[in-house]
KEKE-3310 file (N, C-alpha, C; in steps of 0.2 Angstrom, whole numbers, plus 5000, padded with zeros to 4 digits):
npx = (3717:3728:3723:3733:3749:3763:3780:3791:3804:3813:3821:3830:3835:3845:3835:3834:3835:3824:3809:3795:3782:3781:3788:3786:3789:3790:3776:3771:3777:3772:3758:3759:3764:3752:3744:3748:3760:3777:3792:3807:3822:3835:3849:3854:3868:3870:3865:3868:3876:3879:3887:3876:3865:3854:3857:3854:3860:3854:3840:3827:3812:3802:3790:3784:3773:3780:3788:3806:3807:3804:3806:3811:3825:3828:3839:3854:3857:3860:3850:3842:3835:3826:3818:3808:3792:3789:3799:3804:3809:3816:3825:3831:3834:3851:3850:3860:3875:3876:3863:3857:3864:3858:3846:3848:3853:3841:3833:3836:3828:3815:3808:3804:3800:3790:3795:3794:3794:3794:3810:3817:3810:3810:3823:3824:3814:3818:3814:3813:3814:3804:3793:3796:3790:3777:3774:3763:3758:3767:3777:3786:3802:3819:3833:3849:3867:3875:3880:3877:3865:3856:3856:3850:3837:3833:3833:3822:3811:3813:3810:3815:3817:3831:3839:3848:3848:3847:3844:3836:3823:3823:3836:3848:3840:3836:3829:3829:3826:3821:3830:3841:3859:3866:3867:3878:3888:3882:3880:3894:3897:3889:3892:3905:3905:3899:3896:3884:3869:3859:3843:3831:3816:3802:3797:3784:3772:3761:3766:3768:3756:3757:3764:3758:3757:3752:3746:3747:3741:3745:3742:3731:3723:3723:3722:3728:3741:3744:3759:3766:3777:3789:3789:3797:3804:3807:3806:3796:3797:3795:3806:3814:3806:3794:3776:3764:3747:3729:3721:3710:3708:3708:3699:3709:3720:3715:3714:3727:3732:3724:3730:3744:3742:3739:3752:3760:3754:3756:3770:3773:3773:3769:3767:3767:3771:3766:3771:3762:3760:3750:3742:3751:3761:3775:3785:3787:3787:3795:3805:3807:3794:3785:3773:3761:3758:3754:3743:3734:3732:3726:3714:3710:3712:3718:3732:3742:3736:3729:3740:3745:3734:3734:3747:3745:3735:3742:3750)
npy = (4554:4547:4544:4546:4554:4546:4543:4538:4527:4522:4509:4506:4502:4513:4527:4535:4527:4520:4513:4522:4518:4505:4501:4494:4499:4513:4516:4512:4522:4534:4532:4533:4546:4553:4549:4557:4554:4555:4555:4546:4542:4530:4521:4503:4502:4513:4510:4508:4503:4510:4512:4506:4511:4510:4517:4528:4535:4547:4555:4566:4563:4567:4562:4561:4558:4560:4557:4556:4566:4562:4563:4572:4577:4580:4589:4580:4569:4561:4549:4542:4527:4521:4531:4532:4527:4517:4507:4502:4488:4486:4484:4476:4458:4451:4439:4439:4439:4453:4458:4450:4454:4467:4464:4458:4470:4478:4470:4474:4485:4481:4484:4497:4501:4497:4486:4482:4470:4460:4458:4447:4436:4438:4435:4422:4416:4414:4416:4404:4394:4394:4388:4375:4371:4368:4355:4348:4358:4361:4358:4343:4344:4348:4352:4353:4351:4341:4333:4320:4318:4327:4323:4310:4315:4322:4311:4304:4313:4318:4331:4346:4361:4370:4381:4395:4394:4406:4416:4429:4437:4429:4426:4415:4404:4388:4377:4360:4348:4331:4328:4335:4339:4346:4346:4343:4352:4364:4362:4362:4375:4383:4379:4382:4396:4398:4392:4388:4377:4370:4373:4362:4359:4349:4352:4362:4361:4370:4382:4389:4395:4404:4412:4415:4429:4431:4443:4445:4453:4456:4442:4440:4436:4448:4450:4446:4445:4439:4432:4430:4420:4426:4423:4407:4407:4401:4407:4418:4430:4447:4455:4449:4450:4444:4445:4455:4451:4452:4443:4432:4427:4410:4395:4386:4395:4402:4392:4389:4401:4402:4392:4396:4409:4412:4409:4418:4430:4429:4430:4443:4446:4457:4462:4452:4442:4428:4415:4406:4392:4384:4373:4374:4380:4389:4399:4409:4425:4436:4446:4457:4460:4462:4470:4477:4489:4484:4476:4486:4493:4484:4479:4489:4489:4497:4492:4497:4506:4497:4490:4500:4503:4491:4492:4504:4500:4493:4502)
npz = (4531:4544:4561:4571:4569:4563:4566:4554:4548:4534:4528:4514:4497:4486:4483:4472:4460:4458:4450:4449:4446:4449:4460:4476:4489:4486:4484:4497:4504:4499:4502:4516:4518:4513:4523:4533:4540:4545:4536:4535:4527:4524:4518:4519:4522:4530:4542:4559:4575:4590:4605:4613:4606:4592:4577:4562:4547:4537:4528:4530:4521:4507:4495:4478:4465:4452:4437:4437:4446:4459:4472:4487:4497:4514:4526:4528:4542:4557:4566:4580:4580:4589:4593:4583:4577:4568:4559:4542:4535:4520:4510:4495:4492:4488:4501:4511:4522:4525:4524:4534:4545:4546:4551:4564:4570:4569:4577:4590:4592:4597:4609:4608:4595:4581:4569:4552:4540:4555:4560:4566:4562:4548:4546:4550:4542:4528:4510:4502:4512:4522:4516:4518:4529:4526:4518:4512:4504:4494:4479:4476:4484:4486:4496:4495:4495:4490:4475:4471:4478:4472:4459:4461:4465:4453:4444:4449:4447:4434:4427:4432:4442:4446:4457:4466:4483:4490:4481:4470:4461:4450:4446:4441:4439:4433:4422:4421:4411:4405:4395:4398:4401:4410:4424:4432:4428:4432:4445:4449:4445:4454:4467:4467:4468:4481:4498:4500:4500:4486:4479:4473:4464:4458:4442:4437:4425:4424:4425:4413:4411:4420:4435:4450:4460:4476:4487:4505:4519:4535:4537:4530:4514:4501:4487:4470:4457:4441:4434:4419:4410:4398:4380:4377:4389:4405:4417:4427:4433:4435:4434:4424:4412:4413:4412:4419:4424:4426:4438:4447:4464:4468:4475:4480:4481:4492:4502:4504:4509:4521:4528:4530:4534:4548:4555:4549:4553:4567:4568:4565:4552:4541:4528:4515:4501:4492:4481:4469:4459:4448:4458:4468:4482:4480:4485:4500:4502:4512:4514:4505:4498:4482:4471:4474:4467:4454:4457:4462:4451:4443:4450:4458:4472:4486:4492:4499:4508:4516:4522:4530:4538:4546:4552:4559:4568:4577:4583)
capx = (3723:3727:3721:3739:3754:3769:3787:3792:3810:3813:3828:3829:3840:3844:3828:3835:3835:3818:3803:3789:3776:3781:3791:3781:3791:3788:3769:3770:3779:3767:3752:3761:3764:3745:3740:3751:3765:3783:3796:3815:3825:3842:3851:3857:3875:3870:3863:3874:3875:3885:3886:3869:3859:3854:3857:3854:3862:3850:3837:3820:3810:3796:3789:3779:3772:3783:3794:3812:3807:3799:3808:3815:3828:3830:3846:3857:3857:3860:3845:3841:3829:3822:3813:3803:3786:3790:3805:3803:3815:3813:3830:3830:3839:3852:3849:3867:3877:3875:3856:3856:3866:3853:3840:3851:3853:3834:3830:3837:3823:3809:3804:3802:3798:3788:3799:3790:3792:3798:3817:3819:3807:3813:3830:3823:3810:3819:3808:3813:3814:3798:3789:3797:3785:3771:3775:3757:3756:3772:3779:3792:3807:3825:3838:3855:3873:3877:3878:3873:3858:3853:3855:3844:3831:3832:3831:3815:3806:3814:3810:3816:3820:3837:3841:3852:3844:3846:3843:3830:3822:3824:3843:3851:3835:3837:3825:3833:3822:3824:3836:3847:3865:3870:3867:3885:3891:3878:3882:3901:3897:3886:3896:3912:3903:3897:3896:3877:3866:3855:3836:3828:3809:3799:3795:3777:3770:3756:3770:3767:3750:3758:3766:3753:3759:3746:3748:3744:3742:3743:3740:3725:3724:3720:3722:3733:3742:3748:3765:3766:3784:3790:3790:3803:3807:3804:3805:3790:3798:3795:3813:3816:3802:3787:3771:3759:3740:3724:3719:3706:3710:3705:3698:3715:3724:3712:3716:3734:3733:3722:3735:3750:3741:3740:3759:3763:3752:3759:3777:3774:3775:3763:3767:3770:3769:3767:3771:3758:3760:3744:3739:3756:3765:3783:3789:3784:3792:3794:3811:3805:3789:3782:3767:3755:3755:3751:3737:3730:3730:3721:3708:3708:3713:3724:3735:3746:3732:3728:3746:3745:3729:3737:3752:3742:3731:3747:3754)
capy = (4554:4543:4547:4548:4554:4542:4544:4532:4527:4517:4506:4503:4503:4520:4529:4538:4523:4516:4514:4524:4515:4497:4500:4494:4504:4520:4516:4512:4529:4538:4532:4535:4553:4555:4548:4562:4551:4559:4550:4547:4537:4528:4515:4498:4503:4518:4508:4507:4502:4514:4512:4505:4514:4509:4524:4528:4541:4548:4561:4567:4562:4569:4559:4563:4554:4563:4554:4560:4571:4558:4563:4577:4575:4586:4589:4574:4568:4554:4548:4536:4524:4520:4537:4531:4523:4512:4506:4498:4484:4486:4483:4470:4453:4445:4437:4438:4441:4460:4458:4446:4459:4472:4461:4458:4477:4480:4467:4478:4490:4478:4486:4504:4502:4492:4485:4479:4465:4458:4456:4441:4431:4438:4431:4414:4413:4416:4414:4397:4389:4394:4384:4368:4369:4366:4350:4347:4363:4363:4353:4339:4349:4345:4356:4349:4353:4335:4332:4313:4318:4331:4318:4306:4319:4323:4304:4302:4318:4319:4338:4350:4368:4371:4388:4396:4395:4413:4420:4433:4441:4425:4425:4408:4399:4384:4371:4354:4342:4324:4327:4340:4336:4351:4347:4342:4358:4369:4361:4365:4383:4386:4377:4386:4403:4399:4386:4386:4372:4372:4370:4359:4357:4346:4357:4362:4363:4375:4389:4392:4399:4410:4411:4419:4432:4433:4447:4445:4459:4453:4435:4439:4438:4454:4450:4442:4446:4433:4434:4425:4420:4428:4417:4404:4408:4397:4411:4422:4436:4453:4457:4446:4450:4442:4450:4455:4450:4452:4436:4431:4422:4403:4392:4384:4400:4404:4387:4390:4407:4400:4387:4400:4416:4413:4409:4425:4436:4428:4431:4450:4447:4461:4462:4446:4440:4421:4413:4400:4389:4379:4372:4373:4385:4388:4403:4414:4431:4441:4451:4464:4458:4467:4468:4480:4493:4481:4474:4492:4495:4479:4478:4495:4488:4500:4488:4501:4508:4491:4489:4505:4501:4486:4495:4509:4497:4490:4508)
capz = (4536:4550:4568:4574:4564:4565:4564:4550:4545:4529:4526:4507:4492:4484:4480:4465:4454:4458:4445:4454:4444:4450:4466:4482:4494:4484:4485:4504:4507:4496:4506:4523:4518:4512:4530:4538:4543:4544:4533:4535:4523:4524:4515:4524:4523:4534:4548:4564:4582:4594:4613:4616:4602:4585:4573:4555:4544:4531:4526:4530:4514:4504:4489:4474:4459:4446:4434:4436:4451:4463:4480:4490:4504:4519:4528:4531:4549:4561:4570:4584:4577:4594:4593:4578:4579:4563:4554:4537:4532:4513:4505:4491:4493:4491:4508:4513:4529:4526:4525:4540:4550:4548:4555:4570:4573:4570:4582:4596:4593:4598:4614:4607:4588:4576:4563:4547:4544:4561:4558:4569:4558:4542:4546:4551:4537:4521:4505:4500:4517:4526:4513:4520:4535:4523:4513:4509:4499:4489:4475:4478:4485:4489:4497:4496:4491:4487:4468:4471:4480:4467:4453:4463:4464:4446:4441:4451:4445:4427:4425:4438:4443:4450:4459:4472:4489:4493:4475:4470:4455:4444:4444:4442:4439:4428:4421:4418:4409:4405:4390:4400:4403:4413:4431:4435:4427:4436:4452:4449:4445:4460:4473:4466:4470:4488:4502:4502:4496:4481:4480:4467:4464:4452:4437:4436:4418:4425:4425:4407:4412:4425:4442:4453:4466:4481:4493:4511:4524:4542:4537:4526:4507:4498:4480:4467:4450:4438:4430:4414:4407:4391:4375:4377:4395:4411:4423:4426:4437:4431:4433:4418:4406:4415:4410:4424:4421:4431:4440:4453:4469:4468:4481:4482:4484:4499:4506:4505:4513:4527:4531:4532:4537:4556:4557:4547:4558:4574:4568:4563:4544:4540:4521:4512:4494:4491:4474:4468:4452:4448:4465:4473:4485:4479:4489:4504:4501:4517:4514:4502:4493:4478:4467:4476:4462:4449:4460:4463:4444:4440:4454:4462:4479:4489:4497:4504:4514:4520:4526:4535:4543:4550:4556:4564:4573:4581:4586)
cpx = (3722:3726:3728:3745:3760:3775:3790:3799:3810:3820:3827:3835:3840:3838:3829:3834:3829:3813:3797:3783:3776:3784:3786:3783:3789:3780:3767:3772:3774:3761:3754:3761:3757:3742:3743:3757:3772:3788:3803:3818:3832:3843:3854:3864:3876:3867:3869:3872:3881:3883:3879:3863:3860:3852:3857:3856:3858:3846:3830:3817:3803:3795:3784:3779:3774:3789:3800:3813:3803:3801:3812:3818:3829:3837:3849:3858:3858:3855:3845:3835:3824:3817:3808:3798:3787:3796:3803:3809:3813:3819:3829:3836:3845:3852:3856:3869:3876:3868:3854:3858:3861:3848:3842:3851:3846:3831:3830:3832:3816:3805:3801:3798:3796:3792:3795:3794:3797:3804:3819:3816:3808:3819:3829:3818:3811:3815:3808:3813:3808:3793:3790:3793:3778:3771:3769:3755:3761:3773:3785:3798:3813:3830:3844:3861:3876:3875:3874:3866:3853:3851:3850:3837:3828:3830:3824:3810:3807:3815:3810:3818:3825:3838:3845:3847:3842:3846:3837:3830:3823:3831:3845:3846:3836:3832:3829:3828:3825:3830:3842:3853:3869:3870:3873:3888:3888:3880:3890:3901:3894:3890:3903:3911:3902:3897:3889:3874:3862:3848:3833:3820:3807:3796:3787:3775:3765:3760:3769:3761:3751:3760:3762:3757:3753:3749:3744:3746:3740:3740:3734:3726:3720:3719:3728:3734:3745:3754:3767:3773:3783:3791:3797:3807:3803:3802:3800:3791:3798:3801:3816:3811:3795:3782:3765:3752:3735:3722:3715:3709:3706:3703:3704:3720:3722:3714:3723:3735:3730:3726:3741:3748:3742:3747:3762:3761:3755:3766:3778:3776:3769:3762:3771:3767:3771:3767:3767:3758:3755:3741:3744:3759:3772:3787:3784:3789:3791:3800:3809:3800:3787:3776:3761:3753:3752:3744:3732:3728:3725:3714:3706:3708:3719:3727:3739:3742:3730:3734:3746:3740:3731:3742:3749:3738:3736:3751:3749)
cpy = (4550:4547:4550:4548:4550:4544:4538:4532:4521:4515:4503:4505:4510:4522:4532:4534:4519:4517:4515:4521:4507:4496:4500:4499:4511:4521:4516:4519:4534:4538:4534:4543:4556:4554:4553:4559:4555:4553:4552:4541:4536:4522:4510:4500:4509:4517:4506:4506:4506:4515:4512:4507:4511:4515:4522:4535:4542:4554:4561:4567:4564:4565:4562:4559:4558:4560:4558:4565:4568:4559:4570:4575:4581:4585:4582:4574:4561:4554:4542:4533:4522:4525:4537:4526:4516:4512:4501:4494:4482:4485:4476:4465:4455:4444:4435:4440:4449:4461:4455:4451:4464:4470:4460:4465:4479:4477:4470:4483:4487:4481:4493:4505:4496:4491:4480:4477:4463:4455:4449:4435:4432:4434:4424:4411:4415:4413:4407:4392:4389:4389:4377:4366:4367:4361:4348:4352:4364:4357:4349:4344:4346:4351:4352:4352:4347:4333:4325:4314:4322:4327:4313:4309:4320:4316:4302:4307:4320:4326:4342:4357:4368:4378:4389:4397:4402:4418:4424:4435:4436:4423:4418:4403:4395:4378:4366:4348:4336:4323:4332:4336:4341:4351:4347:4349:4364:4369:4364:4372:4386:4385:4380:4393:4404:4392:4384:4380:4375:4370:4368:4357:4354:4352:4356:4365:4369:4382:4392:4396:4405:4408:4416:4422:4434:4437:4446:4451:4456:4447:4434:4441:4444:4454:4446:4445:4440:4436:4428:4426:4423:4422:4414:4404:4404:4402:4416:4429:4442:4456:4454:4445:4447:4447:4450:4455:4450:4445:4436:4426:4415:4400:4389:4389:4402:4399:4387:4396:4406:4396:4391:4406:4417:4413:4416:4430:4435:4431:4439:4451:4451:4461:4457:4444:4432:4420:4406:4398:4383:4379:4371:4379:4384:4393:4407:4420:4436:4446:4457:4462:4464:4465:4472:4486:4490:4479:4480:4494:4490:4479:4484:4494:4492:4496:4492:4504:4503:4489:4494:4505:4496:4488:4500:4506:4494:4496:4512)
cpz = (4542:4556:4571:4569:4567:4562:4560:4547:4540:4527:4519:4503:4490:4481:4474:4459:4454:4452:4449:4452:4445:4457:4472:4487:4493:4486:4493:4507:4505:4500:4513:4523:4517:4519:4535:4542:4541:4542:4534:4531:4524:4520:4520:4526:4528:4541:4553:4571:4585:4601:4615:4611:4595:4581:4566:4552:4538:4531:4528:4522:4513:4497:4485:4468:4452:4443:4434:4442:4457:4471:4481:4496:4508:4521:4531:4538:4551:4566:4574:4583:4583:4596:4588:4580:4574:4559:4549:4535:4525:4508:4501:4493:4488:4498:4510:4520:4530:4528:4532:4546:4552:4552:4562:4574:4574:4576:4589:4597:4596:4604:4613:4600:4585:4570:4558:4541:4550:4559:4560:4564:4551:4541:4547:4546:4530:4516:4504:4506:4522:4523:4515:4526:4532:4517:4509:4504:4494:4485:4478:4478:4488:4490:4499:4492:4487:4480:4467:4473:4475:4461:4455:4462:4457:4443:4443:4448:4437:4425:4431:4437:4448:4451:4465:4478:4491:4487:4475:4463:4449:4442:4446:4442:4433:4428:4418:4417:4408:4400:4393:4402:4407:4421:4434:4434:4431:4443:4453:4449:4451:4466:4473:4468:4477:4491:4503:4498:4491:4483:4473:4469:4458:4448:4436:4430:4419:4424:4419:4407:4417:4432:4446:4460:4470:4486:4499:4515:4530:4542:4533:4518:4505:4491:4477:4460:4448:4434:4425:4410:4400:4386:4376:4384:4401:4416:4422:4430:4432:4429:4426:4412:4407:4414:4416:4421:4427:4432:4446:4458:4468:4475:4484:4485:4491:4504:4508:4510:4520:4531:4534:4535:4544:4558:4555:4551:4565:4574:4565:4556:4541:4532:4518:4505:4493:4483:4474:4461:4452:4455:4470:4475:4483:4483:4494:4505:4507:4518:4511:4496:4488:4475:4469:4471:4456:4451:4461:4456:4441:4444:4458:4469:4481:4494:4502:4510:4519:4525:4531:4540:4548:4555:4561:4569:4578:4585:4590)
residu = (MET:ALA:ALA:LYS:SER:LEU:ARG:VAL:ALA:ILE:GLN:MET:ASP:PRO:ILE:ASP:GLY:ILE:ASN:ILE:ASN:ALA:ASP:SER:THR:PHE:ARG:ILE:SER:GLU:GLU:ALA:GLN:ALA:ARG:GLY:HIS:GLU:LEU:PHE:TYR:TYR:THR:PRO:ASP:ASN:LEU:MET:PHE:ARG:GLU:GLY:ARG:VAL:LEU:ALA:GLU:GLY:TRP:PRO:LEU:THR:VAL:ARG:ARG:GLU:GLU:GLY:ASN:HIS:PHE:THR:LEU:GLY:GLU:ARG:GLN:VAL:VAL:ASP:LEU:SER:THR:TYR:ASP:VAL:VAL:TRP:LEU:ARG:GLN:ASP:PRO:PRO:PHE:ASP:MET:GLY:TYR:ILE:THR:THR:THR:HIS:LEU:LEU:ASP:LEU:LEU:ALA:GLU:THR:THR:LEU:VAL:VAL:ASN:ASP:PRO:PHE:TRP:VAL:ARG:ASN:TYR:PRO:GLU:LYS:LEU:LEU:VAL:LEU:SER:PHE:PRO:ASP:LEU:THR:PRO:PRO:THR:MET:ILE:ALA:ARG:SER:LEU:ALA:ALA:LEU:LYS:ASP:PHE:LYS:ALA:GLU:HIS:GLY:ASP:ILE:ILE:LEU:LYS:PRO:LEU:TYR:GLY:ASN:GLY:GLY:ALA:GLY:VAL:PHE:ARG:LEU:ASP:GLY:ASN:ASP:ARG:ASN:LEU:SER:SER:LEU:HIS:GLU:LEU:PHE:THR:GLY:MET:SER:ARG:GLU:PRO:LEU:ILE:ALA:GLN:LYS:TYR:LEU:PRO:ALA:VAL:THR:LYS:GLY:ASP:LYS:ARG:VAL:ILE:LEU:VAL:ASP:GLY:GLU:PRO:VAL:GLY:ALA:ILE:ASN:ARG:VAL:PRO:ALA:GLU:GLY:GLU:THR:ARG:SER:ASN:MET:HIS:VAL:GLY:GLY:ARG:PRO:GLU:LYS:VAL:ALA:LEU:THR:ASP:ARG:ASP:ARG:GLU:ILE:CYS:ALA:ALA:ILE:GLY:PRO:LEU:LEU:ARG:GLU:LYS:GLY:GLN:ILE:PHE:VAL:GLY:ILE:ASP:VAL:ILE:GLY:ASP:TYR:LEU:THR:GLU:ILE:ASN:VAL:THR:SER:PRO:THR:GLY:ILE:GLN:GLU:LEU:GLU:ARG:PHE:GLU:GLY:ILE:ASN:VAL:ALA:ALA:LYS:ILE:TRP:GLU:ALA:ILE:GLU:GLY:LYS:ARG)
# end
């Protein structure tokens, strides 16, 4: 149990539909409860600002590791989040204006409450953009809306991955190899749905051996899992059938973490998951990282406890 009991509010997607054997927010909540912290749960649509106060309508929360009976809610109530020690920003992307608005509201708590991860930098460091600060660590990358520019990038690299800039979970990820004729059609499809640019990266053949998720806590690597694509699939995300496997951190992984860790720590990004394919960093996930339950099963590393130790050290 922690030395001091903290009041903890968790902003997340509806808790009733989660997979308790995979969901990182559930494991974080479970560990908080075991450490004597008090939990309050609300969904992002119930976050509000009223007359100078940041409020949330939700419920006191108790969790348990029982399939189909994994939580109990107390009486529904409206609370002032400035009275809480910690607020967790844990809803899943898409990283749209709704998501961005929650970060602006949670920013207003900075003087009273520790928001994890720091919402100012979550807003300014979306997954596929923070990596642009580390070009020596990443594969050749382009962000553009111009079809001519994307065609030029593809002509140079031959085999590329094309995906939405603010997508998640492997949705809308396409591999376009040298024989592909679909770039123009995909560009038309994507640009017809949004005004955002696209991201293209040189295809890394090493992805067939897996896309490694490395977990960092307060800027330090604590372990990794490998996500291997299903047969005939380019994407390794577990949402689309990727298989988690035990894997060790390599010297290159540690080199990447040493390069990015100080910045993450400085900007209040306590729980981060980076994606590494072969020797290259492809994403830095700060919005709602996952993977801690798989890492705990494979390596016996209680990542949730490490996260709470970092938080408790700041409170």
